[in-house]
C-alpha positions in Angstrom: 33.7 1.1 -2.4 30.0 1.9 -2.9 27.7 1.2 0.0 24.3 -0.4 -1.1 21.5 -0.7 1.4 18.7 -3.2 0.7 15.5 -2.9 2.7 13.1 -5.9 3.0 10.7 -7.0 5.7 11.7 -10.5 4.7 15.1 -12.2 4.8 15.5 -15.9 4.1 16.8 -17.9 7.1 16.5 -14.8 9.4 12.8 -14.1 9.8 9.6 -15.3 8.3 10.3 -15.1 4.6 8.8 -15.8 1.2 10.2 -15.3 -2.3 11.3 -11.7 -1.6 13.4 -12.8 1.3 15.1 -15.5 -0.8 15.8 -12.9 -3.5 17.3 -10.4 -1.0 19.7 -13.0 0.5 21.0 -14.1 -2.9 21.1 -10.5 -4.2 23.0 -9.1 -1.2 25.5 -12.0 -1.4 26.0 -11.4 -5.1 26.6 -7.7 -4.7 29.0 -8.5 -1.8 31.0 -10.8 -4.1 31.3 -8.0 -6.6 33.0 -5.8 -4.0 30.1 -3.7 -2.8 29.6 -2.9 0.9 26.0 -4.2 1.5 23.7 -3.6 4.4 20.2 -5.3 4.7 17.5 -3.7 6.9 14.9 -6.3 7.8 12.3 -7.1 10.3 13.5 -8.2 13.7 11.6 -11.5 13.9 14.1 -14.2 14.4 13.4 -17.8 13.5 13.2 -20.4 16.3 16.1 -22.8 16.4 14.2 -25.9 15.4 15.6 -29.1 14.1 14.4 -28.5 10.5 15.8 -25.0 10.5 19.5 -24.5 10.8 20.8 -21.4 12.6 21.3 -18.5 10.2 24.8 -18.9 8.7 27.4 -16.1 8.7 26.6 -13.8 5.8 28.9 -11.6 3.7 26.7 -8.6 4.3 25.6 -6.5 7.3 22.2 -7.0 8.8 20.3 -4.3 10.8 17.1 -5.6 12.5 14.1 -3.2 12.5 11.1 -2.8 14.8 8.2 -1.0 13.3 7.1 2.4 14.6 3.6 2.2 16.0 0.7 4.6 15.4 0.1 4.9 11.7 -2.9 3.8 9.6 -1.4 0.4 8.7 1.4 -1.9 9.8 3.0 -1.2 6.4 3.1 2.5 7.2 4.7 1.7 10.5 7.4 -0.4 8.9 8.1 2.1 6.1 8.5 4.9 8.7 10.9 2.7 10.7 12.9 2.2 7.5 13.0 6.0 7.0 14.1 6.8 10.6 16.8 4.1 10.5 18.2 5.2 7.2 18.5 8.8 8.4 20.5 7.6 11.4 22.6 5.2 9.3 23.5 7.9 6.9 25.3 9.8 9.7 27.6 7.0 10.6 27.8 4.8 7.4 27.0 7.0 4.4 25.4 5.0 1.5 25.1 5.5 -2.2 22.1 3.4 -3.2 19.0 2.1 -1.4 16.9 -0.7 -2.9 13.3 -1.1 -1.7 10.8 -3.8 -2.8 7.7 -2.6 -4.5 5.6 -4.8 -2.4 3.9 -2.9 0.5 5.6 0.4 -0.4 8.5 0.0 2.0 10.3 3.0 0.4 7.3 5.4 0.8 8.5 7.8 3.5 12.1 7.8 2.2 11.1 8.6 -1.4 8.6 11.2 -0.1 11.4 12.8 2.0 13.7 13.1 -1.1 10.9 14.3 -3.4 9.5 16.9 -1.1 12.5 18.0 1.1 15.6 17.0 -0.8 16.7 14.5 1.9 19.2 11.8 0.9 20.7 14.2 -1.7 22.7 12.2 -4.2 21.6 8.8 -2.9 19.8 6.8 -5.6 16.5 5.5 -4.3 15.7 2.4 -6.2 12.5 0.3 -6.3 12.7 -3.3 -7.6 9.6 -5.1 -8.8 8.5 -8.3 -7.2 4.7 -7.7 -7.6 2.8 -5.1 -5.6 0.1 -6.0 -3.1 -2.3 -4.2 -5.4 -1.5 -6.5 -8.4 -1.7 -9.5 -6.1 -5.0 -8.5 -4.8 -6.4 -7.8 -8.2 -5.4 -11.2 -9.4 -6.8 -12.7 -6.2 -10.1 -10.9 -6.6 -9.6 -9.4 -3.2 -12.5 -7.1 -2.2 -11.5 -3.5 -1.7 -11.0 -2.1 1.8 -9.7 1.1 3.3 -6.7 -0.6 4.9 -5.5 -2.2 1.6 -6.2 0.9 -0.4 -3.9 2.9 1.8 -1.1 0.4 1.0 -1.9 0.5 -2.7 -1.4 4.3 -2.6 2.1 3.8 -1.0 3.1 1.3 -3.6 2.0 3.6 -6.5 3.8 6.6 -5.0 7.0 4.6 -4.8 6.7 3.4 -8.5 5.9 7.0 -9.6 8.6 8.9 -7.7 11.6 6.5 -7.1 14.8 7.5 -8.9 14.9 4.1 -10.6 12.5 1.3 -11.0 13.8 -2.1 -12.1 11.8 -5.3 -12.9 13.0 -8.8 -13.7 10.5 -9.4 -16.5 9.3 -7.3 -19.4 5.7 -8.4 -18.7 5.8 -6.8 -15.2 7.0 -3.6 -16.7 4.1 -3.6 -19.2 1.6 -4.1 -16.3 3.1 -1.4 -14.2 3.3 1.0 -17.1 -0.5 0.9 -17.6 -1.0 2.8 -14.3 2.4 4.5 -13.8 4.0 5.4 -17.2 7.8 5.8 -16.7 11.1 4.0 -17.6 11.3 0.5 -16.2 14.7 -1.1 -16.4 15.0 -4.9 -16.8 17.4 -6.5 -14.3 17.2 -10.2 -13.7 17.4 -11.7 -10.3 20.6 -13.5 -9.5 20.3 -17.2 -10.1 20.5 -19.1 -6.7 23.2 -21.8 -6.5 20.8 -24.7 -6.1 22.3 -27.8 -4.4 20.8 -31.3 -4.7 22.1 -33.5 -1.9 19.3 -36.0 -2.6 19.9 -36.2 -6.3 21.4 -39.7 -6.1 18.3 -41.1 -4.4 16.0 -42.9 -6.8 12.4 -43.7 -6.9 9.2 -42.3 -5.5 8.0 -42.1 -1.9 6.8 -45.5 -0.8 3.3 -44.2 -0.2 2.8 -43.2 -3.8 1.2 -45.2 -6.6 4.2 -45.5 -8.9 2.0 -46.4 -11.9 0.5 -42.9 -12.0 2.1 -40.0 -13.7 3.0 -37.6 -10.8 2.2 -33.9 -11.4 3.6 -31.5 -8.9 2.6 -27.9 -8.0 4.8 -25.8 -5.6 3.6 -22.5 -4.2 1.0 -21.1 -1.9 -2.5 -22.2 -2.5 -3.6 -18.8 -3.9 -6.1 -17.8 -6.5 -3.6 -15.6 -8.5 -1.4 -18.7 -8.9 -4.1 -20.5 -10.9 -4.2 -23.6 -8.6 -7.9 -23.9 -9.3 -7.3 -24.0 -13.0 -4.7 -26.8 -12.5 -7.1 -28.8 -10.3 -9.8 -28.5 -13.0 -7.3 -29.6 -15.7 -6.3 -32.7 -13.7 -10.0 -33.6 -13.1 -10.6 -33.5 -16.9 -7.6 -35.9 -17.3 -9.1 -38.2 -14.7 -12.5 -38.1 -16.4 -10.9 -39.3 -19.6 -9.3 -42.3 -17.7 -5.7 -40.9 -17.4 -3.7 -42.4 -14.6 -2.4 -39.2 -13.1 -2.0 -37.7 -9.6 -1.4 -34.2 -8.3 0.6 -33.2 -5.2 0.3 -29.6 -4.0 3.1 -28.3 -1.9 2.5 -24.9 -0.1 0.6 -23.2 2.6 -3.1 -22.4 2.6 -4.3 -18.8 2.2 -7.5 -17.0 3.1 -9.8 -16.3 0.1 -13.4 -14.9 0.1 -13.9 -15.4 3.8 -12.7 -19.0 3.8 -9.7 -21.3 3.2 -8.5 -21.6 -0.4 -7.6 -25.2 0.2 -11.3 -25.9 1.2 -12.4 -24.2 -2.0 -10.1 -26.4 -4.0 -11.4 -29.5 -2.3 -14.9 -28.4 -3.1 -14.0 -28.6 -6.8 -12.9 -32.2 -6.7 -15.6 -34.9 -7.1 -15.5 -37.6 -4.4 -14.5 -40.3 -6.7 -11.3 -38.4 -7.8 -10.2 -37.2 -4.3 -7.6 -40.0 -3.9 -5.7 -38.5 -6.9 -5.0 -35.3 -5.0 -2.7 -34.8 -2.1 -2.3 -31.5 -0.3 1.1 -31.5 1.4 1.1 -28.1 3.0 4.5 -26.4 3.7 7.4 -28.8 3.7 11.1 -28.6 4.7 13.9 -28.0 2.2 14.9 -31.7 2.2 11.3 -32.9 1.6 10.8 -30.2 -1.1 13.8 -31.6 -3.0 12.3 -35.1 -2.6 9.1 -33.8 -4.1 10.9 -32.4 -7.1 12.9 -35.7 -7.5 9.7 -37.8 -7.5 7.7 -35.6 -9.9 7.2 -36.4 -13.5 5.8 -33.0 -14.5 5.9 -29.7 -12.7 3.1 -27.2 -13.3 3.0 -23.4 -12.5 -0.4 -22.2 -13.9 -0.4 -18.7 -12.5 -2.8 -16.1 -13.7 0.3 -13.8 -13.6 3.7 -14.5 -12.1 6.8 -12.3 -11.8 10.0 -14.3 -11.5 9.4 -17.3 -9.3 12.3 -19.1 -7.7 10.3 -22.3 -7.6 10.3 -22.4 -11.4 14.1 -21.9 -11.4 14.4 -24.7 -8.9 12.3 -27.1 -11.0 14.6 -26.2 -13.9 17.6 -27.1 -11.8 16.2 -30.6 -11.3 15.8 -31.0 -15.1 12.0 -31.4 -14.8 9.5 -30.9 -17.6 7.6 -27.7 -16.8 4.1 -26.5 -17.9 3.9 -22.8 -17.1 1.7 -19.8 -17.7 2.9 -17.5 -20.4 1.7 -14.5 -18.4 4.7 -13.0 -16.7 8.3 -13.8 -16.1 8.1 -17.6 -16.8 7.6 -16.8 -20.4 11.1 -15.3 -20.4 12.6 -18.0 -18.2 11.3 -20.9 -20.4 11.8 -19.2 -23.7 13.2 -21.3 -26.5 11.6 -24.6 -25.6 12.7 -24.8 -22.0 9.1 -25.5 -21.0 5.6 -25.8 -22.3 4.0 -22.3 -22.1 0.2 -22.2 -22.0 -2.6 -19.8 -21.5 -4.0 -21.3 -18.2 -7.5 -20.0 -19.0 -7.5 -22.0 -22.3 -8.8 -25.4 -21.2 -8.0 -27.0 -24.5 -4.4 -25.8 -24.5 -3.9 -26.9 -20.9 -5.3 -30.3 -21.7 -3.1 -30.7 -24.8 0.1 -29.9 -22.7 -0.9 -32.4 -20.0 -2.0 -35.1 -22.4 1.2 -34.9 -24.4 3.6 -35.0 -21.5 1.6 -37.7 -19.7 1.6 -39.9 -22.7 5.2 -39.4 -23.9 8.0 -39.8 -21.4 10.5 -39.1 -24.1 9.1 -35.5 -24.4 9.3 -35.1 -20.7 13.0 -35.9 -20.8 13.7 -33.5 -23.7 11.8 -30.6 -21.9 13.7 -31.4 -18.7 17.1 -31.3 -20.4 16.3 -28.0 -22.1 15.1 -26.5 -18.8 18.4 -27.4 -17.1 20.4 -26.0 -20.0 18.4 -22.7 -20.0 19.0 -22.3 -16.3 22.7 -22.8 -16.8 22.8 -20.1 -19.5 21.0 -17.7 -17.2 23.4 -18.4 -14.4 26.3 -17.6 -16.7 24.9 -14.2 -17.6 26.5 -11.2 -15.8 24.7 -9.9 -12.8 26.6 -6.6 -12.2 24.7 -3.5 -11.7 24.3 -1.6 -15.0 26.7 1.4 -15.5 23.8 3.8 -15.9 22.7 2.8 -12.4 26.1 3.5 -10.9 27.2 6.6 -12.7 24.1 8.8 -13.0 23.6 10.9 -9.8 20.1 12.2 -9.2 20.2 15.9 -8.9 17.9 17.7 -6.4 15.2 20.1 -7.6 16.7 23.5 -7.2 14.8 26.3 -5.4 15.7 29.7 -6.9 12.7 31.8 -5.8 12.7 34.1 -2.9 11.2 32.6 0.2 7.5 33.6 0.4 5.6 35.1 3.3 3.5 32.5 5.2 0.4 33.6 7.1 -0.4 31.3 10.1 -4.1 31.7 11.0 -5.1 30.7 14.5 -8.9 30.8 15.2 -9.4 31.3 19.0 -12.4 30.7 21.2 -12.0 30.8 25.0 -8.5 29.4 24.7 -6.7 31.3 27.5 -5.2 28.1 28.9 -3.4 27.2 25.7 -3.0 30.2 23.4 0.3 31.4 24.8 1.9 28.0 24.5 0.5 27.7 20.9 1.8 31.2 20.0 5.2 30.4 21.5 5.5 27.4 19.1 4.7 29.6 16.2 7.2 32.3 17.1 9.9 29.7 17.3 9.5 28.5 13.7 12.8 27.9 11.9 11.5 30.1 9.0 11.6 33.9 9.3 9.0 35.0 6.8 5.8 34.5 8.8 2.9 36.5 10.1 0.6 35.2 12.8 -3.1 36.1 12.7 -5.1 35.5 15.9 -8.8 35.6 15.2 -11.0 35.9 18.3 -14.3 34.2 17.3 -16.6 36.0 19.7 -15.0 34.5 22.9 -17.1 34.7 26.1 -14.3 34.0 28.5 -13.6 37.0 30.7 -10.2 38.7 29.9 -9.5 36.5 26.8 -9.9 39.4 24.3 -7.5 41.5 26.3 -5.0 38.7 26.5 -4.9 38.4 22.8 -4.4 42.2 22.4 -1.5 42.0 24.8 0.1 39.2 22.8 -0.4 41.2 19.6 1.3 44.3 21.1 4.2 42.2 22.4 5.2 40.6 19.1 5.6 42.5 15.7 4.7 39.3 13.8 1.3 38.9 15.5 -1.9 40.6 14.3 -5.1 40.2 16.3 -8.7 40.5 15.1 -12.0 40.3 17.0 -15.3 39.2 15.4 -18.7 37.9 16.3 -18.9 34.1 16.6 -19.4 32.2 13.4 -17.7 28.9 14.1 -14.3 27.4 13.2 -14.5 27.6 9.4 -15.8 31.1 9.5 -13.0 32.2 11.8 -10.4 30.6 9.5 -11.9 32.3 6.4 -11.9 35.7 8.3 -8.2 35.4 9.0 -7.4 34.2 5.5 -9.0 37.2 4.0 -6.8 39.5 6.1 -3.7 37.5 5.5 -0.9 38.9 3.3 1.1 35.7 2.8 1.5 33.8 -0.5 0.9 30.6 1.6 -1.8 30.1 4.2 -1.1 27.9 7.2 -3.6 27.0 9.9 -3.2 26.0 13.5 -5.9 25.6 16.2 -5.5 27.6 19.4 -4.7 24.5 21.6 -2.3 22.8 19.3 1.5 23.3 18.6 3.7 23.3 15.5 7.2 21.8 15.7 9.9 24.3 14.8 10.5 22.9 11.2 6.8 22.8 10.2 6.7 25.9 8.1 10.2 25.5 6.6 9.4 22.0 5.4 6.0 23.0 4.1 7.5 25.9 2.1 10.3 23.6 0.7 7.8 21.1 -0.5 5.5 23.7 -2.2 8.4 25.5 -3.8 10.0 22.3 -5.1 6.7 21.1 -6.7 4.5 23.7 -8.3 1.9 21.0 -9.0 1.2 20.7 -5.2 -1.6 22.9 -3.9 -1.2 22.0 -0.3 0.8 19.9 2.2 0.1 18.7 5.7 2.3 16.9 8.3 1.8 13.8 10.4 0.0 14.4 13.6 1.7 13.7 17.0 -0.8 13.4 19.8 0.0 14.7 23.3 -1.5 15.4 26.7 -4.6 13.1 26.6 -3.1 10.5 24.3 0.1 9.4 22.8 1.1 8.2 19.3 0.9 9.3 15.7 -1.7 9.6 13.0 -0.4 9.6 9.5 -3.0 11.0 7.0 -2.6 9.9 3.4 -1.9 12.0 0.3 -4.8 13.8 -1.3 -6.2 10.9 -3.2 -9.9 10.7 -4.0 -10.7 7.0 -3.4 -9.4 7.0 0.2 -10.6 10.6 0.8 -14.1 9.4 0.0 -13.9 7.0 2.8 -12.3 8.9 5.6 -10.9 12.3 6.5 -7.3 12.7 5.5 -7.0 16.3 6.8 -6.5 18.1 10.0 -6.2 21.8 11.0 -2.5 22.0 10.1 -2.6 22.3 6.3 -0.4 24.8 4.4 -2.0 25.8 1.2 -1.3 28.1 -1.7 -3.4 31.3 -1.2 -4.7 31.3 -4.8 -5.9 27.7 -4.5 -7.6 28.3 -1.2 -9.6 31.2 -2.5 -10.3 29.6 -5.9 -12.4 27.0 -3.9 -14.0 29.7 -1.7 -12.1 28.6 1.5 -13.8 26.6 4.2 -17.6 26.0 3.9 -18.9 28.0 6.8 -22.1 25.9 7.0 -19.9 23.1 8.4 -19.4 25.0 11.7 -19.9 21.8 13.8 -17.1 19.8 12.2 -15.7 18.1 9.1 -15.0 21.4 7.4 -11.4 20.3 6.7 -12.6 17.1 5.1 -15.1 18.9 3.0 -12.5 21.4 1.7 -10.2 18.5 0.7 -13.1 16.8 -1.1 -13.5 19.9 -3.2 -9.8 20.2 -3.9 -9.5 16.5 -4.9 -12.6 16.8 -7.1 -11.0 19.6 -9.0 -7.7 17.8 -9.5 -5.6 19.6 -7.0 -2.7 17.7 -5.5 -1.7 17.5 -1.9 0.8 15.4 0.1 1.6 14.5 3.7 5.0 15.6 4.9 7.1 12.7 6.5 7.4 14.4 9.9 5.1 14.4 12.9 5.1 18.2 13.0 1.5 19.0 14.0 1.2 18.4 17.7 -2.4 17.7 18.4 -3.6 18.2 22.0 -6.2 15.6 23.0 -8.7 17.0 25.5 -12.1 15.6 26.6 -13.8 19.0 26.2 -12.5 19.8 22.8 -14.9 20.8 20.0 -14.2 17.5 18.1 -15.3 15.5 21.1 -18.3 17.6 22.2 -19.9 19.7 19.4 -19.0 17.4 16.6 -20.1 14.2 18.4 -23.4 15.8 19.3 -24.1 16.9 15.8 -22.6 13.9 14.0 -25.8 12.9 12.2 -26.4 16.5 11.0 -22.9 16.7 9.7 -23.1 13.4 8.0 -26.3 14.3 6.2 -24.9 17.7 5.2 -21.7 16.1 3.8 -23.5 13.5 1.8 -26.1 15.9 0.5 -23.4 18.3 -0.8 -21.1 15.6 -2.3 -23.6 12.9 -3.2 -22.1 12.4 -6.6 -18.8 11.5 -4.9 -20.1 9.9 -1.7 -23.0 7.8 -3.1 -23.1 4.0 -3.7 -19.6 3.8 -5.3 -18.1 5.2 -2.2 -19.9 2.8 0.0 -18.5 -0.1 -2.1 -15.1 1.2 -1.2 -16.0 1.7 2.4 -17.8 -1.6 2.8 -18.4 -2.1 6.6 -15.4 0.0 7.7 -17.3 3.3 7.8 -19.8 1.8 10.3 -17.0 0.4 12.5 -15.2 3.8 12.4 -18.3 5.8 13.2 -19.2 3.4 16.0 -15.7 3.7 17.5 -16.0 7.5 17.5 -19.3 7.7 19.3 -22.9 6.9 18.8 -24.5 3.5 18.4 -23.8 1.3 15.4 -27.5 0.8 14.8 -28.1 4.6 14.5 -25.4 4.8 11.8 -26.9 1.8 10.0 -30.3 3.5 9.9 -28.7 6.7 8.6 -26.8 4.9 5.8 -30.0 3.0 5.0 -31.9 6.3 4.5 -29.1 7.9 2.5 -28.8 4.9 0.1 -32.5 4.6 -0.5 -32.7 8.3 -1.1 -29.7 8.5 -3.5 -30.0 9.9 -7.0 -29.4 6.4 -8.5 -32.3 4.9 -6.5 -34.6 7.8 -7.3 -33.8 7.4 -11.0 -34.7 3.7 -10.9 -38.0 4.5 -9.1 -38.9 7.2 -11.6 -38.2 5.0 -14.6 -40.0 2.1 -13.1 -43.3 4.1 -13.1 -43.8 3.4 -16.8 -43.9 -0.4 -15.9 -47.3 -1.9 -14.9 -47.7 -2.0 -11.1 -48.0 -5.8 -10.7 -44.4 -6.0 -12.2 -43.0 -2.8 -10.8 -43.8 -3.3 -7.1 -42.1 -6.8 -6.6 -39.1 -5.7 -8.7 -38.6 -2.5 -6.6 -38.9 -4.5 -3.4 -36.4 -7.0 -4.7 -34.0 -4.3 -5.8 -34.3 -2.5 -2.5 -33.4 -5.7 -0.6 -30.4 -6.4 -2.9 -28.9 -2.9 -2.3 -29.5 -3.1 1.5 -28.0 -6.6 1.7 -25.0 -5.5 -0.3 -24.2 -3.0 2.5 -25.3 -5.2 5.3 -28.2 -2.9 6.1 -31.3 -5.1 5.5 
C-alpha cells in the first residue's frame, strides 16, 4: 500500500480553513477510499467547539498537527521548515512514497530544496498541486509589492520550478504558470465533494426579503481578484434601467489598499440604490444552503479563478450561474452549464443579467444543465494517473572526485574564540579541506604566536600574517593563497556545523549552474534563533542583504568577479559581492540547514564599526550600484528599508534625509533636470518643483 502525505496549513473542520482546506479533506478521503494510506500534516490550530461548528468527525486518514518553527524571514518560511523537519522524522518511522504540497505560500520549499540540492527524500515523489499562488492572487488584487511578500513569491516559484510533478485542476492555470515557469503541468481535477442538501425541501425565500425582486447571489470573500466590484457595478446598471433586482453578498471582508474592501464596495453604490444590496458576511453551512435555495441567479465574476468549490455547490443546487470565463469555471460550465462572460465587458455582463432576469425559463434550463454537468464530473474517475504512481524520480548522480575546499578565516584580535572556531572546522564531515588563517595585522599581544602554534599543530592549517586592510582584504588575501576548487569563508568568532562543507560540496557538484551556496544562520551566545537568507535573486537582493560570511563559492566565479571589494572595509562587503554575482546572472541558493553558527556579541565589527560608518557604507553602495539600487529598488523597498535601518541603529530621520539626497541626486532626476533646461524658466521651475514633490511623496520623504 502506497503511503501518501498531504501537507496543508488548512484542513476543513480542523483548523481555520478556506478552499484549500476543503479540497484537502475531500482529496485525502478520496485517496483513502482507493486503498492508499494517507497522512495529512496541518497547522495545529483547533476550532472551538461552538454550537454552529460540530466537533471534527472521525476521518479515514491520519492527521499530524504542526507548529511552525520560529525565526525565519516570514511565517511562511517558518511553516515550510516545520513541514520539512516533520517529514524527515516521519520518514524514519512511516516511510512514504508521495508528498503533495499546495502551491500557495510555498509550503514545499525546504523539502524540494533538500531533494534538489542534497538528494534527500530519494525516490519519494514531491508533488505540488495548483490552487493559485499568493503571487497570482496579489497580482489580481493589485497588492503593492513588499519585501515580506516577495520572499513568499520566491518560495512559490521555486516549488513550481523544481518539484518532481506539478498538477493543476484547470488548463487556464497551467497556461498562467507556464508564462513564468515553463515546464510540464498535468491536469488533475479536484474530487467532487458529496454535497448534501438537508434544506432542499424548504420552499420560499427568507421572510425579510422582497419576493418580487430577482435575487442575485454572490458567495466568496469580498476580494478585488474575485471581481465583486464588477458585479456591484453591473447590478447598479440594472437598477438604473428600472430592473427589480437585489444582490446578496455572502463572505468575509478583506483588506485592500489600506482599507476595507466592503467599504470600497459600499462607496460605489449610490444612496438611492443601497437598499438593493445586502452584505451578509460569513454564514454557517445551514444558512449558506438557505442562501443558495433562495437565490434566482448565482454570479461568480472573478478576474481569474482556479477551481472554486462554491461554483460546484451552486451547480449542485441546480442554480443558473453567470461566471467568468477566465480560469477553471470555463471548464466546469462548458457545454451550456452556465453563462460564461468576460466580467470586464460591461455589455456582455449586462446581456447575461438582463436575459436571466427577464426569462425564468432560461434560468431553469441553465440550472438543470449545471446539475447534470456536476453529475458527469462526479462520475469521472479520480484515481491518481499511472504515470504518477509508476515513474520514480532518480537522484542526480555525482561521479566526480570530491574537490578540495579551502576554508578562509580572517582573524583580528580573536584569541578568545579562534580555537573554538578552528575546532569546528577540523571536525567537518568532509576530509578534503585546507584551513587558511589570515592574521589581519592583529594588535593583541601573543595572538600572532597563538595562530602559529595552531598552524604547527594541524597539517590542514596554514597561517599567514599581513598588515591590516579590513575584512574583505583579509578574505581576498587568503583566497589568493588557497589551493581549493571551492572557497569557503568563516569569521574567527563563528562556528560551522559538522556537515556544512559536505552539504555545500554536494549541492555544487549536483548542480553545475550554481556558483555558490550558503546555509541558514543559527544565532548563539548573545541571541537565539535562526535567520534564513533567501536564494540569490535580484529583486529581494536589491532590498536587503541575503548573504553572510559563510558562503561556499566556486573559485573561478569568485575571481571572475574580483573577489570582495576591499573599499567596503567597514561592512556590507558580502552584500556587495552578491549584487555583482546576481547582476552577472550567477545563481546561488541557501542550504536547508542552520549550519552557520553566528556568535552575537555587543563588541563585534557588525555592531560597532559598521554602525558607526553606516551612512558612509550606504552612500558607497548606492553610488557603485545606482543602476540597480535607484528608484526602482525603492519602489520594491517602499518603507521597509527605513524601518529596517532604524531597527539596526541610527535615527529614522537621518535615514530619511539620506534617502532624500540619494533620490534627488539619482541619474534619472539629473537627466530630467538637464533636459528641462531647454524649457523656458517660467515653465521649467514650477514643473521641477512639482516633480520633486511627487517623487518625495511617493517615498514618504517630503
